[in-house]
N, C-alpha and C positions, 0 to 999 in steps of 0.2 A: 608420784608419777600422774602423768598424763597421759592413758593409751590411746586408739585412735579412735576409736567410738565415742570415748567422751570430747572430745575435740570435734568430731564430727558433731556430739550433741550441739556441745557448746554454740558451735553455729547457728546451727538452726534455729536452739535457744534466740540469738543475739536477731536474724531475720524475723524469725516472730516481731519479737521485742520490737523492733524498727518498724512492723506494719504494722503495730499497733498503735504507734506516736508518730508515727509520719508528717500527718496533720499537724499536730502540736509544734515540732520538728519544724513545717513549711513558713508556721507561721512569725518566727524567728526573722526569715528572709527582711531585710529590710527595706530595700529598693523595689517602690509600690506596685510595677509593671506585674502584667500576669507574665510567670515565667516558671521552667523546667520545674522548678522548686527541689529545695537540696532534700527533704526528706521524701519525697517522691520516688528521687533517681535514685539517694542508696537507698530505698526498703526496694527498687529493681535490683541495682545491683547484686546486694548483698540474697535475697530472691532466686537468680538464676543460681549463684548455689547454693542454695538449700535443696533445690529440687534434683540437682545431682548426687549432693550427700545422701539423700536418705535412698538414697541403692546401693550403696554402698553397705557391708554386713558388718556385723558387731565383731569383726576379728581382722577388722582391717588398721593397718598399722597410721603413726600420727603423721608421718610423712604423705600415703595416701588420703587423706584428709584433707591436708594442707592441701597440696598437688590437687586434687580436685574442686575444692573451693577455688585456688589463687584462679583457675584456670576457666571455672564458670564465669568469675565474676570481669577477668579479663573480657570474654566474646559479650556481658550481660550490662560489659559498663556504659553508662545515663551520662550527662553529665559530668560537671566538670566535678561532682563530688561527688562521683558515682568511680572517674576512672578515677582519682587520688584514695577513695577508698579500696582498689579493687589494685593498687600500688602497697598499700600497707600488705593489702593480706600475700603480695606476688614474692614481697622481696618477705618475708612472714613463712611461705614459702620455701625458699630458697632454704633457709637456717637451718630446714625440719629436714631439709630433703635429706632417705635413707636411713630414714632414723623411725625405728620399732614402737619406744615409749617417749616422752622428752621428758625434763624436768628439771629445775625451776633457771637453773644456767641454761639450757638450752633454750624456755619460755623469752628467757630474758633475751638472747644472742638472738631471739626469729625479734622482739620487737624488735631491736635495734637496726637491725635488718630490714624490717620493711619502712622503720621511719628514713632508713639513706637510697632505699626503692626510690621512695612517694618524691623528696625536696631534689634528686637528684632529676626528675622525671621535670620540674617546676621549672619553667628557667627564670623566671621573678619571681621565687617562695615569698607570700606575705608575712610578719605574726601575727598571730593572737584571730587565727585562724585551725582547723583541723590537724593542721601538720603543728602546730605547735604545741595541739593539746595532747598527739601519740608522742609527739618528743619529746618534752617535759614527763611525760607517764613511761617511756622508757625509760628516760634518763636516772628517776626515782628507784627502777625498776634495779638495775645498774649499781646501783649503790648496794640494794639485800644480797647476806655473803647466805644466807640459810639453803636451806633446802624441805620447809612449809611451803605449798603449793599456795594456799587458801592465803597463808599469809602474803603470799607474795602479790599474787588477786590483787586483794585488801589494799596494800599499795599502789599498782596498777592504779586501779581505780580510786581513789584519796589523787591522787599526783590529778590526775585527768579532770577531776570534777575542780579541784581548785584550778588550774591551769584555764581551764572554760571559766570559772568563774574572773577570771583576771585579762579574760580575751577584749573587753570594753576598754581598758587602761589602753592595750597595743592598740586599738582601734575608733579612734573619734564619731566614727559612723555606729557604728551600736552604743559607744555610752551617748548618744544625744540622745537616740530612741528605746537608750533603756534598752534592749537585747544582750543577749549573750549570741558568741556565733555559731549558725546554722551549725555551717559544718561541724566544729566542736561537739556539739549538740549528739549529731546523731552517732557518730563516732561513741561517745561516753552511755550514751543507749547501745549500740552496739558491744559496749561493755558490762554492762549491768545484762544483757540475756545469755550472756557468755557464763558469767562471777553465778548466773543461777543452777547452770547446771554443773557447774566444778564447788560450790558450795554444798551440792546435793540434792538441793531442789527437786533438779527435775529439766524438763524443758518448759520454757512459757510458751502458755500456749499461742494459736494464732489466734483473734477476739472473730475476726472476718473470715475463716475458713470457711467452706463452701464444705455438707454432707458427705458425709463417706461414699465410693458413688458403688451399687450394689456391683458385681464384677460380670463380666457382661460373654455369656459363652455364646453368643449369634455366627460366631468368627469361626467356630474352633470345627474343621474339616471343609470349613469352603474359605482355600486360598491362604492357607498358612502349613509352609510345609518345613515343619522343621527335623536335621538328623540327630539323635543323638549326640548329644555334647559330654567330649569329653576332657579329664580333668586334668593330665599333663599339656606341657606346650612345648606339642610335634612339631604346631607351625609358628613363625614369630614376629606376620602380620596378621593384627584384626581390623581387616576390612568391610568398609560398610558404603553401602551407594542409594543414592536412587534413580528408578529410569525412569524418565518419563518419557510410555511408549508411541511407538511408529505404529503407524498403523497396519495392519497384517502384520507385529511382529512376531518371532515363536513365543510359546507361551512359557509363561513362568516355571511349568517343571521340570522344561529343558534347560533352562537356567542354573535350577537346581541341583540339578543328573551331572553339568558342568563344573557346576562351587566344588558338589558331591568327592569330584575325580582333581580334583584341583588342592582341596583341601579340607576344613574341619569344621565343624561347631556353625554347619550351616544355616541361616533361619531366607527365606523369602517370601515374602507378604506381598500378593495381590489381589489388586483389584483396578476399577475398569481404567482408569489413568494411569497409575506408575507399578513399579516391583522397587520394592526397598526388599534389599538382600545386606544379607554379615555373612563374613565366612571366615576363618584365623586361616593366610597362606601363609608361603614360602615366597611370592610371586603374584604381588598384588597388582603393579601391570601389568600381566595376563587377567590376570582378571578384567580389568576395565578395562581393554581392550577386545575384549569377548562382547563385556555386557552394553558396549556400543552396537552392536549387528543388533538390540531389541529397541536404542532409542538414544534421547542424548541423556549429558549425567550429569546428577545433581547433590548439593549435600553430603560429600566425598567427606569420608575419614581414614586415616589409614594410620595405624597407633603400635607403638613397637611392644609387646607384648612381656619381652623381660623387665621396661622399664616400668609399666601399668599393670602389671598381674592380677593385685590383689581388687582393681577399681572393675577390669575387664570380672573379673573372676562370680562381680558380683552382678554386673553387667547381663553373665551368660544362665545366669540362677532367673534369672527375670526375665528375659526372652521372650518367653511365650508371653504373659503382659506386656512387654515394650513391644511386642508385634502387630498388638490389638490397640495400640495409642499411637502409633506409629503412622498407619498407612492414613495417611494424610498428604492434604493436594503436596501440587508439587510447591516449592520454592517461588515467590513474584519475578524472584531474577535469577533463572537456571545459568550452571555455573556453562561455565566457557573455556576449554584451551587455551593454551595465547599461542597467537598466529606471528608466527615470529614474521613475516612478510609486515605487520602493521606496528611501524611506533608507539603510538600514540592513544589513547581513550580518555571520557570522560565521567565523570558522577562527582554529583551537586545534590544538595540536599535545601529541598523546598517542601512548603504545604501552599497546596490549591491546583486546582488542576488549570492552570494559568497558565500561571508560573513555571507548571508541569513544560508545559507547553513550548512555551518562548526557552527554557534551557533547550529542552529537545532541536529545536530549531536550529541553535545556536549551534549545533553540535556535541551533544551529552548524550556520552549513553544510555544512563538510567538513572533517576531521579528517584533518592530517601527519600520517601513522606516526612519530612521535622523541619524542626523552625522553633521556636519560642514556643514552651507550654510541654511541647513533644520534642525530646533531644535524643534521636536516635541511636538505637545500645553500638557500640564496634563487632558486636561480629552480624547488626545489620548492613554498618557500610564492607565490612569485607566481603561477603555476597556480593553486593552491588558491585563489586571493585573484581568479585574473578566470577560475573559476567562479564565484562568488557573483554574479548581478545584479544590482548594489547598488549605487548610487551610493558608497557609502562601507563601507569593509568592514573589523572591530575583526580585530587578530589578538593571541591569544593563546598567546606563545613555551612558559609554564611551566618556562622552562628555563633559567638564568640564563645559559646556553653557549649560547643561541639568540635573544636577544631581538636581537642585532647583526644575525645574517641575516636576522630580521625586521624590522633599521630598514632595511636595506640595500633588502629585497623594495621596500620604501615610495617608493624613487627612481624605479622600473625598474616600476614598474605602470601598467597601462595607465587606472585609476580608483584614487582615492584612500583611502589604512590608514592608520587608524590603529592605532600598537602602543601593547597594554595590555602594560606590561612586569612581568608575571606570573613571578612564579620560581619558584613548587612547583606541582603540577597544582590542589592544594586553593584556590593563591589563585587561577589559572583559573574553579574551579567556585563557589568563592563570585564573584566579577569578575558573571560571567555571570548568577548570581541575581539583581544587582542592576543590571541593565541595565531602563527606561526607557525605550517606546518614544516617548514623546511628552516627552521633554527632547531638549536641544541636543548636538552630536558633545561638547565643550568643556565639561557638565553632567555625558556619561556616564563621560566619562573622569573624571573628580573624584570621583566615587562610584561609580564603579566598582573604582577605587584603592586610595582610602581601604576600601574593606571588604576588601578581596584584603588592604590593608596589618595589617589588624584582626585576621587569621588567624594560626595559629602552625601550622608544619607540621610532621612527623614523621616522620624515615624511616626502618626498620632494613634494611639491607644485606648486603652484605658487604665485608672487606678484599681487596684485587686483590691486593694485594704487602704486606713485609714495609713495617716501618716506625717511626721514629719523630718522630712527627707530634704537635705540642704538648703536651707531658707524655704522653703514650700511649705507649707502647712496642705496638704492634699487629702479630700474627704473623700473616701472610695464611689466609686463608680465617674467620677470627676477627670477630661479629657486631658492624657500627660501629653505635651509636645517635647520630642527626645531631636537632640539634634547632633546626631553621632555618638549611640550610645548615655547622651545626658540630660538630661533633664532638662531642659529648656523654660517651657512655663506650664501650666496648666488657661483648661480654656471649657466655655461650657456650648461653645457655638461649633459645628465640625469643619466646614466652608467656615469661617472664621482662619480658626487652629492651623489649615490646611496654606492659606494668603502666609498667615505671617507667620508662619518657620520659614515655608519657604522664600520668604522676603529677608528672612535673616542671612538664611544661607548664601543665598544669592552673590557677586559684588563682580566688581569690573572685566571679568575676564573668563564671568556666566555664557555658554552659549544655548544651553541643552538644558530641561527638562525635564524629567519622563516622571508621573502622577501613577504608580502600582497602586489602584485601588483594592481593595479585602472582599472577603463573600457576605457582608452585609452591605455591603454601599450599592445603590443599584444604578447603573449606563447612564440612566441620566441624570442621575445624581454626579455620576461625577464626570461626565461631561460637564455640566453646569459649574463644576469647582475649578473645572481647566481652561474654559471659557472666561472665566472671570480672575485667572490670572493670566492670560493673555491678556489684559488690558489693566491690569497694573502691574505689570511686569515689558509691557512694547515689545516690538518686532523684533530688536533684534535676539531676543530669546527665545530658542526652539522648544515649544513646550506639547510632549506628546504620553498619551492615556493608554494604559496596559490593565487589562483585566485579568488584573491574578489572582483571587481568588482565595487568598493567603485568608489565614481565620487570625485574630487577636488583634491584630492590628487594620487600623479604617484604612491607613494609608500609607506606604512608606514612597519618598520621594526622593528620588536623585539629580541632582546638578552636577555639572561638570560642565 
């Protein structure tokens, strides 16, 4: 049998193991462009779970450990590999719901549930990836009928590694590069980390873990006011929020006094800018309404105490430590209640101050910093969307590796999110230009994506690693010219690469070319490139320059 504390420690061990090996997993990425990298994204995703699991007590249930991990991973998921990892654990948790301990049959059902959840979420599952590795492991587990947990885990791990070894046979690009699938490798690393605990070898330590910090007592008696905790659930909703103080707002002591009058387990953390509050109450709406008298609210969280009692007990035991740690600045995207009079709002993902300003000028309400190499988490997208006071928020990911995270955000936000699956920044810009405030949701979806689909996107970046890819022998540091996400050619001269790529992209119907320069390109150099383009393309095509300031890409080129 697996107890909750054992599952908790196993997932923490898995996280540490992946942190230790994430760079070697990153190096398996075949496509040589700088990207979010599979190991890094999966590592950040499961690390979000590890942080929450460390708060759980030793008497936690298997259900509590699994649910805590799944919830944290869902919000912390980054990149497609991270989202798929979170979905595997989400299905795993659903199969273990309400279970105190888990036997072999439960673990087998949990693996099957995780695989089913992941496959269901991927529109066109590709075999030879993390999905295949997880599926084969679950199928082999289902063949076992014994009750020896370690024997079951031996089967799961062996099957996963065998499936990983065969991924090059399923994806020719892997075979040509002489590597296995990066996501599948990351999943095996996770299983190895869990195995260490199940086999009795303990939690694998994180090699780059920071030294433990000495507990600070600086805030004792200074802005932290805690009522005595009640071990019984007399108020059913755990309510937490941050107040971003208005000028001359009432004192934190007054808020504490009110919270004590409507609930228990009160904690109030006060500094110069915010008030962090925690209360168990039967009327969270009344609490939030009263708190609005102190300033605007953000980071609101309401949980049913009867559903998550074990997790909340753990949190309650650490409230003093939590109060010290959570007295943090307000979110970049403060929470905003839905304005019933506002139909639409927009969130875009982009990196670079120039692109941020451009999207804001086009009507975007919140721009999440991210893109290639910087895949934002699901929670970052949720937070941004919930800062937009509209009934429907359109989200433009502008990167194929962010679309899945945006789709998961749509499932957990407190308002309607519509994901427009833009794969590049130029597609996102064109989509915004084709928004019609008088049209309905579905009409806008169709019109905006039709327009985005008609845009050809060129990108000039550099090779992050040596590679033999798609007929190209690529050396690290060479310029890579990408046309609609596919490698077109390599080059050594930046101006020549921009002109060649743009000429490849234009056709007789092209009328507009927009050149978006990155952070490493000077204004003078970008203008010179644009002048050279105008000379090559002729007067029938309008060439416009935008200083995007984006990292990674020297230039992004939009052709319409």
